[in-house]
C-alpha positions in Angstrom: -42.0 12.3 39.7 -42.7 16.0 39.6 -44.5 17.7 36.7 -43.0 20.8 35.1 -45.6 23.5 35.0 -44.5 24.5 31.5 -44.9 20.9 30.1 -48.4 20.2 28.6 -50.3 17.5 30.3 -50.0 14.0 28.7 -53.1 13.1 26.6 -54.3 10.0 24.8 -53.9 9.7 21.1 -57.1 9.6 19.1 -57.5 6.5 16.9 -58.8 7.5 13.5 -58.6 4.0 11.9 -57.4 0.6 12.9 -57.0 -2.5 10.9 -55.5 -6.0 11.5 -52.9 -6.3 8.7 -51.6 -9.8 9.7 -53.5 -12.4 11.6 -51.9 -15.7 12.4 -52.3 -18.1 15.3 -48.8 -17.1 16.5 -48.8 -13.4 15.7 -51.2 -10.5 15.0 -50.2 -7.1 13.7 -52.5 -4.1 13.8 -51.9 -0.8 11.8 -53.4 2.3 13.4 -53.9 5.7 12.1 -53.7 8.1 15.1 -53.9 11.8 15.7 -51.5 13.0 18.3 -52.5 15.7 20.9 -50.6 18.3 18.8 -52.7 17.5 15.7 -50.1 15.5 13.8 -51.5 12.4 12.1 -49.5 9.2 11.9 -51.0 6.7 9.5 -48.6 3.8 10.1 -48.4 3.1 13.8 -47.9 -0.7 14.1 -49.0 -2.6 17.2 -48.4 -6.2 18.0 -51.6 -7.6 19.3 -50.4 -10.1 21.9 -52.3 -12.2 24.4 -51.7 -11.6 28.1 -49.1 -13.9 29.7 -48.3 -15.3 33.2 -44.9 -15.9 34.8 -44.5 -17.8 38.1 -41.7 -17.9 40.7 -42.2 -21.4 42.1 -40.3 -22.1 45.3 -40.2 -25.5 47.0 -40.6 -26.2 50.7 -36.8 -26.9 50.7 -36.1 -23.5 49.3 -35.3 -24.3 45.7 -36.7 -22.2 42.9 -37.9 -24.1 39.8 -36.5 -22.6 36.5 -36.8 -23.7 32.9 -34.0 -23.6 30.3 -34.9 -23.6 26.7 -33.9 -22.3 23.2 -35.6 -19.1 22.1 -35.4 -18.6 18.4 -35.9 -14.9 18.0 -32.9 -14.2 20.3 -31.0 -17.2 19.0 -30.0 -18.4 22.4 -30.7 -20.8 25.3 -32.1 -18.9 28.3 -32.8 -19.6 31.9 -36.3 -18.4 32.8 -39.2 -18.8 35.2 -42.0 -21.0 33.9 -44.9 -19.2 32.2 -46.8 -18.7 29.0 -49.9 -17.4 27.3 -53.3 -17.2 29.0 -55.5 -19.3 26.8 -58.8 -17.8 25.5 -60.9 -20.1 27.6 -59.1 -19.2 30.9 -61.0 -16.6 32.8 -58.4 -16.1 35.5 -54.7 -15.5 35.1 -54.0 -17.7 38.1 -55.5 -20.7 36.3 -53.0 -20.1 33.4 -50.1 -19.7 35.9 -50.9 -23.1 37.5 -51.4 -24.8 34.1 -48.2 -23.4 32.6 -46.2 -24.4 35.8 -47.6 -27.9 35.6 -47.1 -28.3 31.8 -43.6 -27.0 31.8 -42.2 -28.5 35.0 -44.6 -31.1 36.4 -44.9 -29.0 39.6 -47.9 -27.4 41.2 -48.7 -25.4 44.3 -51.6 -24.9 46.6 -50.4 -21.4 47.5 -50.2 -19.2 44.4 -50.3 -15.4 45.0 -50.3 -12.5 42.5 -47.2 -10.4 43.0 -47.7 -7.8 40.3 -49.5 -7.0 37.0 -47.2 -5.3 34.6 -47.2 -4.0 31.0 -44.7 -5.8 28.8 -43.8 -3.3 26.1 -46.3 -0.4 26.0 -44.8 1.2 22.9 -45.6 -1.7 20.6 -47.4 -4.6 22.4 -50.9 -4.8 23.8 -50.3 -7.5 26.5 -49.9 -7.6 30.3 -47.8 -10.0 32.3 -49.2 -11.4 35.5 -46.4 -12.3 38.0 -47.1 -15.0 40.5 -45.3 -16.4 43.6 -46.0 -20.1 44.1 -44.9 -21.2 47.6 -44.3 -24.8 48.6 -44.3 -26.0 45.0 -44.2 -29.8 44.6 -43.9 -32.3 41.8 -47.0 -34.2 40.8 -46.4 -35.1 37.2 -44.0 -35.3 34.3 -43.8 -32.4 31.8 -46.6 -32.1 29.3 -45.0 -30.2 26.4 -46.0 -29.3 22.9 -44.1 -31.1 20.2 -42.2 -27.9 19.4 -41.0 -27.5 23.0 -37.8 -28.9 24.6 -37.6 -27.6 28.2 -35.1 -28.5 30.8 -36.2 -28.1 34.4 -33.6 -26.8 36.9 -33.8 -26.3 40.7 -31.8 -23.4 42.0 -31.2 -22.7 45.7 -33.2 -19.5 46.5 -30.1 -17.8 48.0 -28.3 -18.0 44.6 -31.1 -16.4 42.5 -30.2 -12.8 43.1 -26.6 -13.3 42.2 -27.7 -15.1 39.0 -29.8 -12.1 38.1 -27.1 -9.6 38.9 -24.5 -11.5 37.0 -26.7 -11.8 33.9 -27.2 -15.6 34.1 -30.9 -14.8 34.3 -31.4 -12.1 31.7 -34.9 -12.3 30.3 -36.7 -9.2 31.5 -39.8 -10.7 32.9 -37.9 -13.3 34.9 -35.4 -10.7 36.1 -38.3 -8.5 37.4 -40.2 -11.3 39.0 -37.1 -12.8 40.7 -36.3 -9.5 42.3 -39.9 -8.9 43.3 -40.5 -12.4 44.7 -37.2 -12.4 46.6 -38.1 -9.1 48.2 -41.6 -10.3 49.1 -40.1 -13.4 50.7 -37.5 -11.4 52.6 -34.6 -13.2 50.9 
């Protein structure tokens, strides 16, 4: 990306005031008063304060990728995704959360879990990062351990079908789309 010499350089906004206006265990909303680099003050910039999350591309020794299918209420649909979830407050390392979420949602684990990328989910309105992991040689060790509000179906997809499922829209949740393509590239598939 080349910079136009007539464009002013990008600068941080100055936070004049910040307050948590909604604080629930499932959702936190912050209202910031900010001063833009051009001097304009915005007194109502709302930010969703969200915890960091993990997403894992688990592939078995036999070349199957473990996916989860579940209903997502905000989008009012049933989606095929990679396993993942929120990093709990007591977890010091995102990889711990990735392995925990994989085990809880699918009953699978892996002894070979590698960070693929650390990305920003929605930098306009959300505070969280997503940590993308590749779990090689995933294997089943337990049954699912779901919360009472969860109903998750576990699916195994041959790795050579994943890219076409992404490109055809069968896998359409942004984080899963991104991680599938990154993991496939890393694996040379």
